[in-house]
VOFI-706570 format. One record per atom (N, C-alpha, C): residue in one letter; x, y negated, z negated. Coordinates in pm, whole numbers, plus 32768, in hexadecimal, padded with zeros to 4 digits. Layout:
AXYZ ...
end
This chain:
M611027214BA7 M6119268F4BB6 M60BE26494B51 K60EC25D74B21 K609F258F4ABA K601F25534AF5 T5FB8254C4AA0 T5F39250F4AC9 T5F4D24794ADC I5F1824444B4A I5F2C23B64B6A I5EA823694B69 I5EB322E94B4F I5E3D22914B4C I5E60220A4B87 N5DFE21CD4BC8 N5E0D21414BF3 N5D89210D4C2A L5D89208A4C3C L5D1720444C75 L5D1820594D0C S5CA720834D46 S5C9F20984DD7 S5C67201F4E20 T5C1C1FCD4DD9 T5BE91F504E13 T5C4E1EE04DF5 P5C4E1E734E42 P5CAD1E064E27 P5C9F1DCF4D99 E5D111DAE4D5D E5D0E1D784CD5 E5CCD1CEE4CD6 G5C761CD74C77 G5C311C564C6F G5BA21C694C42 I5B5C1BFA4C2F I5AD21C004BFF I5A741C1C4C74 G5A161C784C5E G59B31C9A4CC4 G593C1CDE4C85 A58DC1D064CD8 A58651D494CA4 A588A1DD04C67 I58D71E1F4CB3 I59051EA14C80 I59981EB64CA1 S59D61F114C57 S5A5F1F3D4C72 S5A611FD44C72 L5ABD200E4CC0 L5ACA209F4CC5 L5B5420C74C91 I5B54211E4C2C I5BD021514BF2 I5BDC21E44C18 R5C5122094C4C R5C6522924C7A R5CC622DB4C1E L5CA323594BFD L5CF223AE4BA3 L5D0624344BE9 S5D8524634BF3 S5D9F24E04C3A S5E0C25304BF5 G5DF425B44BE9 G5E56260D4BAC G5E1526744B51 K5E6926CC4B19 K5E37273B4AC6 K5DE6270E4A4E K5E0F269E4A10 K5DCE26724994 K5D53261849AB S5D2F26024A28 S5CC325A34A47 S5C4125C149FD F5C15263E4A04 F5B95266349C4 F5BA02663492C K5C12269148FA K5C2A26954869 K5C232608482E I5C6025A84876 I5C62251B4848 I5BD524E0484E I5B9024F448C0 I5B0C24B448D0 I5AA724E9486B K5AB325684847 K5A5925A247E3 K5A692560475A K5AE1252E473F K5AFD24EE46BD K5AC2246246B3 I5AAE24204725 I5A862392471F I5A0123734763 F59C223D9479D F594323C047E3 F58D1240E47A2 I586023CB4794 I57E6240C4761 I577023E147B8 K5719244147D7 K56A424214829 K564123CB47DB K55E5238F4822 K5583233647E2 K552C237F477B N551824024792 N54CA24514732 N5520248346BD K559B244B46B4 K55FC24694648 K563B24F44652 K5620253B46C1 K565A25C046D1 K56E025B84718 K5738261846F8 K57B92622473D K57A1265947CA I580126434821 I57ED266F48AC I582626FA48C6 L57E427434920 L581827C14955 L584927A049E2 I58CB27AB49F8 I590527804A78 I58D727DA4AEA K58A0279C4B51 K587B27E04BCD K58B427904C42 H58C527D74CB3 H590027944D29 H589D27324D69 K58D226BD4D8F K588526524DD1 K5807262F4D83 K581926214D02 K57A926024CA9 K57B525724C79 I5742252D4C71 I573F24A24C40 I570024A14BB5 Y5745245B4B59 Y5712244F4AD0 Y570723BC4AAA I569923984A68 I5687230F4A36 I56922312499F G56E322B94968 G56F422B848D6 G5750224948A7 Y579D2267483E Y57F0220047FF Y5880223047ED I58DE21D44802 I596821EB47D7 I597121B5474A F59A0220B46EE F59AD21DD4663 F5A382204462F Y5A6621BE45CA Y5AE821DC458C Y5AE321AE44FB K5B05220B44A3 K5B0221F14411 K5A7921B943E7 N5A1021FD4416 N598421DC43F5 N59532155442C N59A121184484 N5978209944C3 N595920B04557 I58E5207E4582 I58C320894611 I5912201D465E I5958204946C5 I59A71FEC4719 I59521FB8478D D5909201547CE D58B61FEB4840 D585420594867 E57E9203048A7 E578D208F48E6 E57C220AA4972 V57D5212A4994 V5819214D4A11 V57D121BD4A5B I57FC21CF4AD8 I57D622464B26 I585822904B43 I585B23134B2B I58D4235E4B4E I58B423C94BB6 Y591923E34C0C Y590D24474C75 Y597B24AE4C5C T5958252F4C5D T59BD25974C42 T59D225EE4CBE Y5A50260E4CD8 Y5A7526634D4A Y5AD226D14D16 I5AAD274F4D2F I5AFF27C04D01 I5B6127E74D6F C5BE127FC4D49 C5C4728244DAB C5C2228AA4DEB P5C4128BF4E6B P5C8D28644EC3 P5C3528064F15 K5BB328004EF4 K5B5527B44F48 K5B4C27224F1E S5BBE26E14F19 S5BC226514EF8 S5C23260D4F57 Y5C2825884F52 Y5C83253D4FAA Y5D1425684F96 T5D3D257A4F17 T5DC8259C4EF7 T5DE226324EF9 G5D7726824EF7 G5D8727134EEC G5D94273F4E5B E5D8726E14DFD E5D8E26FD4D6D E5D0526E44D2D N5CF727064CAC N5C8126DA4C62 N5C8026424C61 M5C0F26064C82 M5C0D25754C8F M5B8B253A4C57 V5B9924C64C16 V5B26247D4BE1 V5B2E23ED4C13 E5ABD23B84C41 E5AB5232A4C64 E5A5122E74C07 I5A7E227C4BC7 I5A2B22344B66 I5A0021AF4BA4 S597E219E4BB5 S5949211F4BE7 S591920CD4B6F C596420634B51 C594520114ADB C59251F824B07 H58FC1F2D4AA9 H58E51EA04AC9 H596C1E5D4AE6 G59671DF94B40 G59E41DBF4B73 G5A251D554B1C S5A201D674A99 S5A641D0B4A3D S5AF71D344A32 L5B511CD44A36 L5BE01CF24A28 L5BFC1D3A49A5 Y5BB81D0D493B Y5BCC1D4948B7 Y5BA31DDD48B9 I5B2C1DFA48F3 I5AFA1E8448F8 I5B571EDD4949 Q5B811EAD49BF Q5BDD1EFA4A14 Q5C5A1F2249C6 K5C9B1EBD498C K5D1A1ED54945 K5D081F2C48C9 K5C971F194882 K5C7D1F644807 K5C6C1FF94826 I5C1C2019488D I5C0620A648B1 I5C8920E848DC I5CD720A1492F I5D5820D8495D I5DB620EE48E7 K5DBB208E488C K5E1220964815 K5DED210F47BE I5D6B212647A9 I5D3B21974758 I5D64221B4798 I5D502226481C I5D6F22A34863 I5E0522BF4863 I5E572256486B I5EE922674861 I5F0E229C47D6 K5ECE2268476E K5EE6229746E4 K5EC5232C46D5 L5E65235A4725 L5E3923E6471C L5E8924454777 G5EF3241147B7 G5F4E246B47FE G5F6424534892 A5F2123F048CC A5F3723D2495B A5FA5236A496B K5FD0235349E6 K603022E74A02 K5FFC22954A77 L602C22194A7F L600521C34AF0 L604021FB4B71 S5FF021FD4BD9 S602122314C5A S607F21CE4C9C L60D522034CF1 L612C21B14D46 L60DD218C4DC4 P610D21294E12 P60C721094E8F P60BD21854EE9 G604521A34F17 G603022134F73 G6037229D4F35 E603E22A64EAF E605423294E6F E5FDC23874E7F F5F6323514E82 F5EED23A74E96 F5EF223E74F21 T5F1723974F86 T5F2123CB500F T5F992428501D Y6005240A4FD5 Y607D24614FD5 Y605824EC4FA1 R600724EF4F37 R5FDC25714F00 R5F7F25BA4F62 A5F2F256D4FAA A5EDB25A95012 A5F3225EB507D F5FA225AA509F F600125E05101 F6045265D50CA L60742657504D L60B726CB500F L605A27435006 N5FDA27284FEC N5F7827954FDF N5F3627BA5064 K5F74278A50D2 K5F4C27AD515B K5EBB2789517C K5E8C271E513D K5E0726E9515F K5E0F269651DF I5E83265851F3 I5E9D2606526B I5F2D261D5297 N5F4A26015316 N5FD526065344 N60122579533E L6092256F535E L60DA24F0534F L60A6248453AD L608224AB5426 L604B244B5486 L5FC424155456 Q5F75246C541A Q5EF3244053E3 Q5F0723E1536D A5F6924015317 A5F8623AC52A3 A5FAD231F52D0 D6003231A5335 D602E2298536A D5FB8224D53A7 N5F60229653E9 N5EEC22585429 N5E88222053C3 I5E7A22635350 I5E1F223252E7 I5E4821A652BD N5ECB219452A7 N5EFC210F527E N5EEA20A852EC N5F0320D25369 N5EEF207753DA N5E5F204853E3 L5E0220A453C9 L5D74208153CE L5D50201E535E I5D87203552E7 I5D6F1FDA5275 I5DA11F4E5296 L5E151F4852D9 L5E531EC652F8 L5E1C1E855377 S5DCB1ECF53C4 S5D961E955441 S5D361E235420 N5D4B1DB15460 N5CF81D3C543F N5CB81CFC54BA N5CB11D495526 N5C661D19559A N5C2B1D8F55E7 K5BD41D715643 K5B8A1DD7568E K5BE71E3456DB L5C501DFA5717 L5CA91E48576C L5CFA1EAE571E S5D3A1E8256AF S5D8A1EE05660 S5D301F49561E H5CB81F1F55F6 H5C581F7F55BD H5C361FEB5623 K5C241FC2569F K5C002021570A K5C6E2089571E I5CEB205F5716 I5D5B20BC5724 I5D5A212256B3 F5D5620EF5637 F5D6F214655C4 F5CF7219C559D I5C7E217055BC I5C0921C655A1 I5C0A223C5603 K5C412223567C K5C4B228C56E1 K5CAE22F956B8 Q5D1522D3566A Q5D7E23325644 Q5D4D239E55E4 F5CD5238C55AB F5CA123F25550 F5C7D24745598 N5C822471561E N5C6C24EE5669 N5CE5254B5663 N5D52251D5621 N5DCC256D560D N5E11258F5691 K5DF4254256FA K5E2B255E577F K5EC3254F5781 N5EF824EC573A N5F8924D8573A N5FD325535706 Y5F9B258F569B Y5FD7260A5663 Y5FD8267756CD K5F6926855714 K5F5D26ED577C K5FBF26D557EE I5FD026565813 I602D26325880 I60BB2659585B I60E7262F57E2 I6170264D57B4 I618226E457A1 N611E2725576A N612627B65751 N612F280457D4 N60E627D8583A N60ED281958BE N6176280858FE I61B2279158EC I623A2779591F I629C27D758D7 K628A27E45855 K62DF283E5804 K62D428CF5837 K625A28FA5857 K62452983588A K628C2998590E K628A29325964 K62CF293A59E5 K6366294759D1 I639B28FD596D I642A2904594E I644D298F5919 I63F729C858C4 I640E2A4F588E I64102AB658FF N63B92AA65962 N63B72B0059D6 N64392AF95A25 I646F2A7F5A35 I64EF2A6C5A7A I65602AAF5A2B L655D2A9E59A6 L65C32ADB594F L65BF2B735958 S65472BAC595D S65372C3E596A S65742C6E59EE Y655D2C225A57 Y65922C415ADB Y662B2C3B5ADB L66622BD65A97 L66F42BC65A8F L67342C345A3B E66F02C5F59D0 E67252CC85978 E673D2D4959C6 I66E42D685A21 I66F22DE15A74 I67712DD55AC8 N67892D5E5AFF N67FE2D495B55 N68812D425B08 I68792D1A5A87 I68F22D1B5A34 I69192DAC5A18 D68B52E0159FB D68CF2E8E59DC D68F02EE05A58 F68B32EBA5ACA F68CB2F045B45 F68FF2EA35BAF S697E2E7F5BA1 S69B82E165BF4 S69BF2E3C5C88 E69B52EC45CA4 E69B92EEC5D30 E69372ECB5D79 E68CE2EB05D28 E684E2E895D64 E685E2E035DAB N68212DF65E1C N682C2D7A5E68 N67BF2D175E3B I67E82CAF5DF5 I67892C4A5DC1 I67512BF65E35 K66D12BE05E31 K668F2B8E5E98 K669A2AFB5E71 N67092ABE5E9B N67272A345E73 N66BD29D05E9D K668A29DF5F14 K6625297F5F46 K65A729815EF2 N657D29F85ECD N65042A085E7C N651729CC5DF0 L658D29E65DB5 L65AD29B15D2F L65B829195D32 Y65FA28E55D9A Y660A28545DAC Y658128105DB5 K6527284F5DFF K649F281A5E12 K645228175D8E K645F28845D40 K6418288D5CBF K644728205C5D I64CB280B5C5A I650327A35C01 I64D527195C2E N64D127065CB0 N64A626855CE8 N641526645CC3 I63C026CA5CC5 I633226B85C9F I632926875C0E I637826C55BB5 I6378269E5B27 I63AA260F5B17 I641725EC5B5D I644F25645B55 I63E624FD5B7F N639F25195BEB N633724BC5C1C N62C524AA5BB8 K62A025165B74 K6238250E5B0C K626724B85A97 L62E524C85A70 L631D24785A02 L632C23E55A2B K635323CF5AA9 K636123455ADC K62DB22FC5ADE K627023465AF7 K61EA230C5AF7 K61C622D85A6C I61EF23225A04 I61D622F75979 I62202274595E I629D226C598C I62ED21F1597C I62AD217D59C8 K627E219A5A3F K623E21335A93 K61C420F65A4C Y616E214B5A15 Y60F6211B59CF Y611B20CE5950 Y618520FB590F Y61B520B55896 Y61E1202758B9 K622B201A5926 K625B1F955952 K61E61F3B597B L61881F7359C3 L61121F2659ED L60C11EF95974 Y60B61F525913 Y606D1F315896 Y60AF1EBB5851 N61341EBE5846 N617B1E525803 N61731DCE584D L616B1DD658D1 L615B1D5B5920 L60D21D1D590C N606F1D7358F4 N5FE41D4558F1 N5FA41D3F5868 K5FEB1D6D5801 K5FAB1D74577C K5FA21CEA5739 K5FEF1C8C576C K5FEF1C07572E K5F671BC4573D H5F441B7756D8 H5EC21B3356D9 H5EBD1AC85747 Y5E461AAC5774 Y5E301A4457D7 Y5E5619BD5799 K5EA8197157E0 K5EDA18F157AA K5EAE187D5802 I5E7F181457C0 I5E51179A5805 I5EA1172457D2 L5EC816CD582E L5F101653580A L5EBD15DA5831 I5EAD157D57D4 I5E6C14FD57F4 I5EDC149C581A L5ED4146A5894 L5F42141958CB L5F0D13965904 G5F6313335906 G5F3E12B25940 G5F981243590E N5F7F11CB5940 N5FC911575910 N5F9D11355882 V5FE310D75846 V5FC110AF57BD V5F37106E57B7 N5EF310865747 N5E7210475729 N5E01106A578B T5E0310E757BA T5D9511165811 T5D2E116657C0 G5D441171573E G5CE411B856E7 G5D04124B56D5 K5D83126F56E7 K5DAC12FC56DC K5D931333564F S5DBB12E555EB S5DAD13125560 S5D1B131D5535 T5CC712C25566 T5C3712C85547 T5BFB13475582 L5C21136755FD L5BEF13E1563E L5C23145E55F6 F5CA0145C55D0 F5CDD14CC5587 F5C9014E85506 N5C77147F54B8 N5C2C148E5439 N5B9E14C05451 K5B62149254BF K5AD914BA54E0 K5AD415505501 I5B35157E554E I5B38160B5579 I5B4F16695503 I5BAE164754AC I5BCA16A05439 I5B6A168853C5 N5B19161E53D1 N5AB115FD536E N5AEB15DA52E4 K5B5E159A52E5 K5B9815665269 K5BFF14FA528C K5C2414A85229 K5C82143B5242 K5D111469522A R5D5514895298 R5DE214AF5290 R5E3C143F52C4 S5E1214045334 S5E5F13985371 S5E321312533A I5E9112B85326 I5E71123152F7 I5E3D11E0536C I5DC811A25356 I5D8B115053C1 I5DA010BC53A1 S5DD010745406 S5DEB0FE553F1 S5DE30F9B5476 N5DC60F1B5471 N5DC70EC754EA N5E550EA35515 I5EB30EBC54B9 I5F400E9E54D8 I5F730F07553A K5FAE0EDB55A7 K5FDF0F37560D K604F0F8F55D5 G6048101255FC G60B4106F55DA G60B710995549 T604210A3550A T603E10CF547D T6075115D5470 T604F11B554CE T6082123F54CB T610E12405506 R6172125854AF R61FE125954DA R622D12E55502 D61EF134B54C6 D621513D554E2 D6196142354FF Y61A4149B5536 Y612B14E85553 Y60F3152854D4 I606F153B54D2 I602A157D5463 I5FDE15F3549E K5FEE1667545D K5FB216E25491 K5F4C1719542E D5EDB17475462 D5E751788540F D5E2717E7546A Y5DC118265434 Y5D7118805487 Y5CDC18705469 F5C8B189F54C6 F5BFB18A454B0 F5BC7192954E8 I5B55195454B6 I5B1719D154E5 I5A9E19AD553A Y5A9A19E255B3 Y5A2619CC560A Y5A011A50564D K59881A7D5635 K59551AFC566B K59B61B6F5650 N59DF1B7955D2 N5A381BE355A0 N5AC61BDD55D8 N5AEB1B6D5613 N5B731B5B5647 N5BBE1AF755F0 K5C341B1E55C5 K5C8A1AC2557A K5CDC1A7455DF I5CC919F055E2 I5D0A199B5647 I5D6019335600 F5DDE192E5627 F5E3918CA55EC F5E321849563D I5E3217DA55F6 I5E2C17575638 I5E9816FC55FE I5ED616AF5656 I5F47165A562E I5F2A15C95653 D5F3C157255F0 D5F3114E15607 D5FBE14AD561C S5FD814765692 S6061144C56B3 S607613B7569A A60F413945693 A61181306568C A60F912C75713 G60C212505713 G60A2120A5790 G611F11F057E1 I611612085865 I618B11F558BB I6193116358E7 K6207112958D1 K621C109B58F2 K62B11083590B K62D610075928 K63630FE45938 K63AB0FF458B3 I641D103758B9 I64681054583E I64B30FD8580F K649C0FB5578F K64DE0F3F5755 K654A0F6356EF N653C0FD756B0 N659F0FFF564C N65B01097564B K660F10C755FA K6631115655F6 K65BD11AC55C6 I6571117B5565 I650011C7552D I649711DF5599 E647A117455E6 E641811805653 E644911E156BE K64CC11DE56D8 K65081237573B K64F612CA5712 I650F12E55692 I6502136E565D I6471139E5668 S64121348563D S63841371563D S634F138656CA I6376132F5728 I6347133D57B3 I638813B657F8 N640713CE57DB N644B14455810 N640B14C657DC S63E314C3575C S63A115395722 S631A15525765 T62D614E6578D T625614F457D6 T626C1539585C Y62D6151158A5 Y62F415505926 Y631615E45916 K6359160858A8 K637A1695588E K62FC16E75874 I629D16AA582B I621F16F05809 I61CC170C5885 I61CF16AE58E6 I617F16BD5960 I6198174559A2 K6215177259A1 K623B17F259E0 K61FA186A599C K61D31859591D K61A218CB58CD K610B18D358C1 V60C3187358FD V6031187358EC V5FE918AC5966 N5F6918D15951 N5F16190659BE N5EC2189B5A02 L5E9F183359B4 L5E4717CB59E8 L5E6D174359AD I5E6716DC5A03 I5E7F165259D5 I5DFD160459E1 L5DD715C35974 L5D6815635978 L5DA914DA598C F5DA514A85A07 F5DEA142A5A25 F5D8713B65A18 L5DA5135C59BA L5D4912ED599D L5D6D126F59EB F5D0512345A27 F5D1111B55A6E F5CC4114A5A21 N5CF210CF5A33 N5CB0105E59F1 N5C9A0FF15A5A K5C280FAF5A58 K5C070F475ABA K5C720ED95ABD K5C9F0EAF5A48 K5CFF0E405A3F K5D880E635A7A T5DAC0EE25A6F T5E330F0B5A9D T5E290F715B0F F5DBF0F685B60 F5DA10FD15BC2 F5E130FE55C27 K5E4B0F785C5C K5EB70F835CBF K5F310FC85C83 K5F4F0FA15C0A K5FBF0FDA5BBF K5FA710705BA5 D5F2A108F5B7F D5F04111A5B62 D5F0E11715BE0 K5EDF11385C50 K5EE011805CCF K5F7011A05CFC K5FC811415CE4 K605611525D07 K609311C55CB6 L607411C75C33 L60A612305BDB L606A12B75C02 Y5FE912B75C24 Y5FA313335C4B Y5FE613705CC7 K6004131E5D2B K6045134E5DA5 K60CF13885D88 K611413495D2C K619913785D03 K618F14035CC2 I612814145C6E I611514935C27 I60EF15035C88 I608F14EA5CE3 I606215565D3E I60D0157D5DA1 K6128151F5DBF K6198153B5E1A K620115925DD5 K621B15735D56 K628315B85D09 K625416415CD5 Y61D4164B5CAF Y61A016C75C73 Y612B16FB5CC8 K614E173A5D37 K60EA17635D9A K609117D75D6D N60C4182C5D14 N607A18A65CEF N601D18945C78 I6019181D5C3F I5FC618085BC7 I5F4317C45BED K5ED617F95BBA K5E5217C05BD3 K5E44173B5B8A I5E0D16D65BD2 I5DFB16525B95 I5D6A16255BA8 L5D2C15FD5B3A L5CA415C85B3E L5CAA15315B2B K5C7714E75B90 K5C7914555B8A K5C0214225B38 I5C2013D15AD5 I5BB613A15A7A I5BBD13095A6C I5B4B12C95A7D I5B3F123A5A5C I5B07123359CF N5B5411FE5974 N5B2711F158E8 N5AEE116458D1 K5AAC11535862 K5A7010D25837 K5A0610A2589B I59BB110258D2 I595510E15937 I58E7108758FE D58D81089587B D587310345839 D58910FA05849 L590F0F7F5869 L59380EF3587A L592D0EC4590C Y59090F205967 Y59040EFF59F5 Y587A0EC85A1D K587A0E6F5A7D K57FC0E415AB8 K57CB0EAC5B1A K574A0EAB5B39 K570E0F135B8D K57530F215C14 K57790EB25C50 K57B70EB65CD6 K583D0F015CD4 Y58830EFB5C64 Y59030F415C58 Y58EF0FD75C42 K587F0FFC5C04 K586410895BE7 K585910DB5C67 Y5823109E5CD3 Y581310E55D52 Y589410E75DA4 K58F110965D7E K596F10885DC8 K59C611065DBB Y59BF11465D47 Y5A1A11B65D2A Y59D0123C5D35 K59A8125F5DAF K595612D75DC5 K59A313595DA9 K5A22135C5DC7 K5A7013D75DB8 K5AAB13E85D2C F5A7F13945CD2 F5AB1139A5C48 F5A4213CA5BEA L5A6B140E5B80 L5A0C142A5B14 L5A0913AC5ABE K599313755AAD K598612F75A62 K5955131559D4 I59A712EF5973 I5985130C58E7 I599A1291588E S5966129B5816 S598C123F57AB S59A31295572F A5A2112A5570B A5A4312F55694 A5A0912B55616 K5A0A12305615 K59D911E7559F K594111F4558F K58F811EA5600 K586511EC55FB K58291277561A N588212DB562A N58571366563E N580D137B56C3 I582F132C5728 I57EE133757AC I583713A15800 N57EB14035831 N581D146E5889 N588814C95849 I588F14CD57C7 I58F115245783 I58C915B75794 K584615D3578E K5816165C57A3 K5839168C5830 K582B1630588F K584D164F591B K58E2166F5927 L5934162458DE L59C5163B58DE L59E416C858AB F59A316F1583E F59B817775807 F599417E3586E K592617CD58B7 K58FA182E591C K5961183A598C I599A17C859B4 I59FF17C85A1F I5A7E181059EF I5AA617F35973 I5B1B18375938 I5B0418CE593A Y5A8C18F75911 Y5A6C1986590C Y5A6F19C65997 S5A46197A59FE S5A4919AF5A87 S5AD919CC5AB2 Y5B3719765A87 Y5BC5198D5AA4 Y5BF81A0A5A5B I5BCC1A1B59DE I5BF51A90598E I5BC21B1059D0 K5B461B0D5A01 K5B0C1B835A44 K5B5B1BA95AC1 K5B851B435B0E K5BD61B5D5B85 K5C5B1B9C5B5D N5C941B675AF2 N5D131B9B5ABE N5D021C2B5A8F Y5C8F1C485A51 Y5C721CCF5A20 Y5C651D325A93 K5C271D075B03 K5C171D605B76 K5C9E1D8C5BAD K5CFF1D315BA9 K5D861D525BD7 K5DC51DBD5B7E K5DA31DB65AFC K5DDD1E125A9A K5D921E965A90 K5D1B1E9B5ACA K5CBE1F095AB1 K5CFD1F925AC9 N5D4A1F9F5B35 N5D88201F5B56 N5DE5204F5AE8 I5E2B1FF25AA7 I5E8820165A3B I5E3B204B59C4 Y5DCD200759A4 Y5D832028592B Y5D2D20A5593A N5D2820DE59B3 N5CE2215D59C5 N5D4221D359BE K5DC321B659AB K5E28221F59A4 K5E4222485913 N5E7D22BF5903 N5EAB22EA5880 N5F3822B4586E I5F49225A580F I5FC822125800 I60092230577A I60892253577E I60D822605703 I611C21DA56EC T6106219F5677 T613521155660 T61A5210955F9 N61C5217755B4 N622D2171554C N62B7217B558B I630E211B556F I6394211555AB I63E9218E5587 Y63D421C8550F Y641E224154E7 Y63FE22B45546 F637F22C75566 F6357233155C3 F638E2315564F I638722985677 I63B7227156FD I644D228B570B N6499226F56A1 N652A228856A4 N6549231C56B8 Y64FA2374567B Y650E2404568E Y64EA242E571C I648723EE5756 I6463240A57E1 I64D323DE583F K650F236B5821 K6582233A5870 K65F823995867 L661223CE57EF L667F242F57DC L666324AE582C S65E624D8582F S65C0254F587D S65DA25395912 I65B324C45944 I65CA24A359D1 I666024A659F1 K66AF246C5997 K6741246659A8 K677C24F459B5 N6757254D5958 N678C25D55959 N675B262759CF L66DF261459F4 L66A9265C5A68 L66EB262D5AEA N670C25AD5AF1 N675425785B67 N67E025B35B72 I682325C55AFE I68A826045AFE I689D26945B30 A683826DC5AFC A682227685B27 A6806276E5BBD K67B9270F5BEE K679527095C7C K681126F55CD4 K686B269C5CA6 K68E826825CF0 K694026FF5CF4 K694327485C85 K699327C35C7D K695F282A5CE2 I68DA28335CED I689C28925D4B I68BB28675DDB K68B327E45DF4 K68CD27AF5E7B K695D27CC5EA7 K69B827C65E45 K6A4627E25E62 K6A6428785E63 K69F828CA5E58 K6A00295C5E59 K6A5C29915DEB C6A47295B5D72 C6A9329885CFD C6A6D2A195CDE K6AD02A715CD2 K6AB62AFF5CB9 K6AAB2B1E5C23 Y6AD12ABE5BD0 Y6ACC2AD45B3F Y6A422AAD5B0C Y69E92B0E5B12 Y695E2AF35AED Y694D2AD35A5A D69AE2B015A0A D69A62AE4597A D69B42A4D595F I6A002A0459B4 I6A0F297259A5 I6989292E59C7 I694D295A5A35 I68C929235A5C I6863294159EE Y686C29BA59B9 Y681129E7594E Y681A298B58D4 I6895296658AB I68AA29105835 I686728885848 Y6879284C58BF Y683E27C858D9 Y67A527CB58D9 I676E283A5909 I66DB2844590C I66A328655882 K66EB28B95837 K66BB28E357B2 K66B0286E5750 K670A280B575F K670727955706 K667D27525704 N6639275C5775 N65B827175783 N654A2752572B I655827D15707 I64F5280F56AD I64F427C55627 K656C27A655F4 K6578275D5575 K653B26D15581 Y6558268D55F0 Y652426055605 Y648B26055609 L645326665651 L63C1266C565E L6380269855DA N63C426EF558F N63922717550A N638A269F54AC N63E9264354BA N63E825C95467 N636E25715486 I633F25795500 I62C6252F5526 I6249257954F5 L624D25FD5500 L61D9264F54D8 L61D026605440 G6240264153FA G624026505368 G626026DC533B I62AF2725538C I62D327B0536C I636527B65341 N637E27F452CE N640728085299 N645B2787529A I6424271D5263 I646C269D5262 I64D0269951EE N654E26815210 N65B6267451A9 N65DC25E2518F N65B1258C51EA N65D524FE51E2 N656724AF519A N65832485511E N6520243A50CF N650123B15108 N655E237C515A N654822F75196 N64CA22F451EC I64AE2365522E I6438236C5285 I63BA23605231 L63B423B151C6 L633E23B0516E L632F232A5128 N639F22F350F8 N639B227050B4 N636922045112 N63992209518E N637121A451F1 N62DA21A45208 I629E22195204 I620E2223521E I61BD220251A1 F61DC22455131 F6185223A50BC F619B21BB5069 N621221805070 N622B21045024 N61E0208C505C K61B0209950D7 K6166202B5115 K60D4202650E7 F60A8209250A9 F601C209A507D F6002203E5007 C5F81201D4FF5 C5F5A1FD44F7D C5F5E20364F07 I5F6020004E8D I5F72204E4E13 I5F0D20C04E05 G5E8D20A44E1A G5E2421084DFE G5E0621674E6F K5E5B21684ED7 K5E4321C04F4A K5EB1222B4F50 
end
């Protein structure tokens, strides 16, 4: 296989960048362009760090640190070099261009990990998990995917495969010696145990998909209650247009903020009011649709429109009983002291004057923590999340159910039962990464990776 190269850190300007080189020619290439600070050439050793210069045609390109890994003790299982250079776009591209001239090629997405898989450094489930971990952007998904490094999913699938092989061995005896009396009840029970184990994997997959979505908050209320001001304050930038004119926000605006390592989506909705035209009807209808999809509503009240706000609030809690709603009095800086004590059951804030905004964040976080406790059981499980793997598990369940029905009907043709059960070995091998003939599976996993991984 040809030697490959690419940037492992995100493309762009930074303090440092990491360039990864893997393949037979890695050491030959690096020896041509790297010299140590003492002007001596390098003697390649495993897991060795060298400080020096990348040079080409007698010109120094950059001062770098290189790391060398001798096969098979590297990430890819090949000879590998990692070059830590300064994070200039020019330097990154120049080094990569020089190395390509000397015989390497740019890697495809996920090609380094693909080579690790081919060289049996990792299995297919581990490869998929590496990408999931890279893409995890909150505490919950990180907790799932860091746990998968225990390789438990591989062991679970492999144990199921062993149980199927034992059943096949049992059936082979009965195919060859048909006069033997097969113990149908025992066989039926064994198949049922396998089906239940596979169904559990599907169950956790479904629960994961229900709960993997980010926590969503909607700012709701009548027009001119300060929704857009609060939205801008929470995300700490000006996304919504703020105006004294009622109904400035015609459509919803979505953004996110990070609080205590949680990525939280927040939506600024169009103010709910009497519909005067088609555009207002569309925007208000879209607000009602969004309500169904959020975890928490920040419902804003205003002193001037309090009766109107209360009426809308009652309508919302009646229609959407399962959604948490936090009652907020906004623009508290404009209230007289006697009014401040009137609204005891409300969180009193001023988005404009930054009053009680920290308290609001703490309350939001308390809701997220409650939501997390509900999910906790899911995130302590070993979960397979790739739809390709799940589809093979579904096919296995389907075939095992057919075999089970044949046994229940006291089918004497054990070779038919044998065929339905044997199919599952291929399905499980596709999950384990053994003897894969279908390139779609590998493409689905490795094409999702970033270029330098």
